[in-house]
N, C-alpha and C positions, 0 to 999 in steps of 0.2 A: 713812830719816832722816825724825826728825817734820816736820811742814811749814813749826812757827814757825822751829827751829834750821837748817831750810835757807835760810829766810829773813833769817835774821839773817848766817849766810854770806855771803849773797848781799852784803848791802846793807854787808859788813865788807868785801868785795872790792870795791865798788865806791866805797865811799868812803877808801879807802885808792889808787887809783888816781885818783881825780880830785882827790889831798893831792900827789901825787906829780908828777901834772901841773901843779897850780900851785905849787908848788915851784921845781919845773924853769922856769917862767914866769917866775916872781920874777928865780932868778937870770939871766933875759936867754939864754936859750941857745935854738935852735930844736929845735921839735918835731921835726925828723927828727933832728936829734942824741937823740933820747928811743930813739926811733921804732931807730937805731941802736945804741944800749947794751942797749936789749934784745933784736934780735938776735944780739947777741952774748955776753951771759949766757944765753941759751935756748941757745944752738949750745955756751958753756962747759960747760953740766948735763948738754947732754944727751950729751958725748961723756964727760964722767964715767959717766953710767948707763948707757953700750954696754959701757964696759972692763972690767964687775965684774961 
């Protein structure tokens, strides 16, 4: 992967994470709830991958 493409990919992931945290905090929910939601989502996605 070219370095420029990698840098753009990395920047977009960081921007998406920052946007998610900002929207979550503006909604007034605690950051722990975001972590639990991410953990549950990863478990659901991971369990789908194991069945295939």
